[in-house]
N, C-alpha and C positions, 0 to 999 in steps of 0.2 A: 504494500500500500504506500501511498505518498502522503504521509501524515504532515509533511512540512509545507503543504500547499497553503496553509493559513499563516505560516511563519517563515520569515527569511532565515537562511542558514547562517547564523551568527554564532560566535563563540559562546553566547549565553543560552542558546536554545537548541543545542545539538542532541540533547538527550532523546527526544522523540524521533530523531532520524536514525538512531542506532549508532551515532558517532560520539556519544558523550563519554568523557573520561572519568566521570564520577567525582566524588568528593571524599577526602580523607576524614574519618570520624574517630575521635579519641575520647575516652573517658580516663581521667587521670586522678587516681586516689579518691574515688567517690565514696563518701561516707554518708549514710542516711539512716536516721532513726525516726520511729513513730512513738512519741512518748518515751518511755524507758526502754523500749525494745529497739535494738540496733538491727537494721535489716540489711544494710550493705556495709562491708568492712573493708574499705580501701580498694574498691574495684578499679582495675586498670584494663583497658581494652583499646586496641589499635586496629581499625578496619581500613584496609587499603582502598584507594579509589576504585570503584566498580566491583568491589568484592561483595560476596553474599556470605554473611556470617550469622549463624544461629546461636541464640542463647538457650541452652537446653538444661533442664533440671526438673526435679519434682516440685509439686506445689509448695509454696512458702520458701523457696530457695533464694528469692530476690530478683529473678530474671525480669518480671514485669516492672518492678520498681526501677531497675536499672534502665529499662527502655523509657519509662515515663520521665526519668531524670534527663535522659538524652533528648526527649521531645520537649522538655520544658514544662511538662504537666506537674512535675514535682521539683522542688528545689533541693539541692544537696546541702548537707550540713557543712561539708568541706570537700575540696577537690574541684576539678575543672572539666567542663564539656567543651571540646574543640571541634569545630567544623571547618574544614579547609584551612587549618592553621590559625583560625580566629577563635578566641575565647568567647563563647556565647552563653556562659553560665548565667548571666543576668539578662539575657535577651529573651523577651516573651515568645511563646510558642508560635504565634502568627508572624513573627519576624525571622524565624529560623530557616525558612524555605525548605520545609520537610513535608512529605506526604505520609499519612498514617492510615492504616486499615486495622480495625478492631475486630474482635470476635463477633460482636453484634454488628449487624449491617449498618445501622444508624442512618437509614434513608428517610427522607421526608415523605410521609404517606400521601400527602396532598399534591406532590410534584411528580410529573412524569419522569421517565428514566433520563431523557435528554436534559431536563431541567435540573434533576438531581446532580447529574454529572457536571453541569455548567455552574453549579452553585458557588464553588470557590472562586471561579473566575469573575462572576458578577460581584461578589463581595470585594474583589480587588479592583473594581472599577472598569473591567473590560466591557466594551460595548456589547449589547445583546446579540447582534448578528455575528460578531467575531467570536463571542463565547459559544454560541450555538455551533459554529463551524468547528471550533477546536474540540467541543464536547462530542460532536459526531465523529471526529477523527479518533478520539480516545475510545469511543464505543466500538468503532471498527477494529481498533487494536485488540480489544478483548472479545471480539466476535459477537457483539450484541446490536449491530446496526438495525436489524429488523425489529427490535423490541424498543426502539427509542421512544415511541408514543405510549407505552404501557405504564401503568402505575405499579409501585412496588408489590402490592398484594396480588398482582397478576403474574408474578415471577416465582420461580422456584428458589430455594435457598442458595443454590450454586449461582444462579443468575443474579440474585441480589448482591452476592459477594463480588461478582464480576463488576457490577455497577459501582460498588464501593471502591474497587481497585481502579476503575477508570477515573472516578472522581479524584482519587489520590494522585494519579499520574497526569491529569489534564493541566495542572498548574506547573508542570515540568519542575518538580522539586529536585533539589540536589541530593536528597537522601530519602529513601523509602523505609518506613518502619512498619512492621507487621506484628501485631500482638495476637497470637493464636487465632488467625483469621479463618482456619479451617475446622476448628473443633466442633462447630455446631452442624457440620454437614455429615451426610452419610458416607460410608467408607468409599464407595466407588466414585462419587462426586469429589470427595476430598483428594483422592489420588489424581484425578483429572485436573482439578484446579491447581493443586500443588505443582504439577508438571508445567501447566500453563504459566504460572507465576515465574517459575525458573526460566522458561523460554523467553518471556518478556524481559526479565531482568538481564539476561545475557544480551538480548537484542538492543536494549536501551543503554546498557552500560551503567546503570544507576547503582550507587552504593546502597546496599540493603542489609538491615538488621532484622532478624526474624526470631520471635519468641515462640517457643513450643515446649511442651512436655512430652511430645511424641518423638521418640528416638528414630523411628523409621522415616518420618518427615525430614528430620534434621540430616540424617545420613544421605537421603536421596537428593537433596537440593543444595547443600551447603558447599562453599569453597573451604570454609573452616567452621568449627563448632567450638563454642566455649561452654564447657560443662560447669554448672554452678551448683554449689552445695552450701547451705547455711550462710548465704550472703557473700560468698567468695567464689572466685573462678578457680576450680580445681585443676583444670587442664584446658588448654586451647590448642587445636591442631586440626589437620585434615580428618575427614571421616575415617580414612584408613589408619591414621595414627591412633585415633582414639579407640578404635576397635581392636587393632592388632597390637598396639603398644600403650595400653593404659598405664599411667604413672602413679595412680592411687587406687586403693580398693573401691572408693566411691565411684570413680569413673568406670572401672571394670564391672561393677555391679549394676550401674545404671545404663551403660551403653551396651546393647546386646544382651543376650541371655547367658548367665554364668551359673555354674554349680559350685557351692561352697563345700569343699572336700577337706577333711582333716589331713594334716600333714605335719612333718617335722622339718623345720628350716635350719640350715647350717651352711656356712661358707658360701653364701650367695645362691643357694639352690634349696629346693624343698622336695622331700621325698613323699610321694603320694602312692599308696598301694604298690610299693616296691619300685616305682619309677622316679628318677630324679629329674626335676623340672627347674630350669633357670628362673630366678625371681626377676620380674619386671618392676622397676621402680625402686623404692627404698628397701634395703636388705632387712632381714629379720633373723632372729634366732629363737629356737624352741618351738613349742606347739603353735601352729597357725592354721588358718583356713586358706586354702588355695582356690582362687576363682578361675574355674576351668570352663572353656567354651564347649558347647555340645559337639562341634566338629572335631574337637581334640580328644574325644572319648570314643573308643571303638569296642565293638562286640568281639569276643574271642572267636565266635563262630562265623565272623563276617567273611573270612576267606580272602580278604584283600591283603596286599603286601604289608607286613608289619603288624597285622591285626591280631594274630594268634599269640596269646599271652603264655609266658613260661609259668612254671609253678610258683616262682618267686615274685611274679608280677601279676597285678590284677586282683580282682575280688569278685566273689559270687554275689549275685543280686537277683531280686524278683521284680518282674514287670508290674508297675502300678498303672500305667496307661501308655497308649501308643496312638499317635495322631498322624493321619495321612495328609500331607501338605503338597500334593501334586508330584513334583519331581523328587521328593524325599519324604522320609518319615522322621518325626521327632518323638522319642519315647522317654518317659520318666521311670527310673528304676530306683528301688530301695536297696541300697547296698547292705552287705552283712554287718557293717559297722554302724548302721542306722541312718547314714546320710542319703539324701536324695540326689541322684545324678541324672542329668539330661544328656541324651546321646542322639546325634543326628546320623541317620543311616539310610541305606537304599530303600526306595519305595517298595521294592519287591521282597524286602526282609520284614515280613509281617510278624509282630510279636503279640502274644495273647496275654491277657491279664493273669497274673500268678505264675507265668512261665519263668523257669529258672535259667539264668544266663550268666556268663562271666564277662566282665568288662575290664578294660585297662585304660590308662591315660597315655597320650602321646607326649614326648618330651619337648613340648612347646613352652615358651616363656609365659609366666602367669604372674598376676598381682596377688599379694597375700595380705591378710589382716590377722591381727591377734585373735586367737580363738577365745570366744566368750566363756 
């Protein structure tokens, strides 16, 4: 599409033509308390121009508060918010040149789709005809041109969220902030819109910060992910880094599925069921729990290379449940030591409830935590 037909190609408005360089976003030492409760403990975040970064973590970890401080909807007790190298900590939200999409669609029920999309432009003094043209371009960008004359109640949830996205983009913001925008949608629509948001972000080159508690969403769309826990960033890195090389037990437990298996740590490794595993992150000594991924647990009867355990390795277990997931199965087993272990295996390896099996772990790096 030629969305620039309403705008000249200048350095200030290249975002909607796909040539935008984005804006650097920085949080520097952000501290925020509500009453006596400290919610953010010196949060530092540096988002490169045009980068898509997700803030990921459980409810109450501080991710939405961090986003609201970035947006100017909350003021920090201390620290700085930088946009493009400029300190905007004391700049009001409407002067920060950001677009924001919330979990709730926040559309005006008495305005048609085109009018909802153009609302921010009209508030900025853009003439009605020019605002309508730019709003129509933004709706074309999100695939809603045919619905421009409908009212919000005539749209599905996914369509309403697309309108909210178009409204956030039509003002050509330097930064796009997304606060769990997909959580109110059903699973299929959520995946479709998630992928559309990523395609748009790559096309426009707009710096984006995305808040979510859904690890699958974060892993699927992010350039980097900042995992938050108790008001702090535990680790920031690429999706591959966080999944394959978690630096703390909190990251290993939250990103992906892990089984907490008893082990004995010594000399930079931990022994689990007779197999020594390298420790990822801070070393430990003594009794620990090793956080092992399902794909790093194998069935002794699997028949694949390295899968058959020796007498000194592995443990007997009983099948608690087995779930078919298309190209593979994931089974939960109760090991003889009482621990629950998840194993990912071939779809053709059907396990029955109560079946006796033997499993072992592969010598892949793991995060560990002190055994409670």
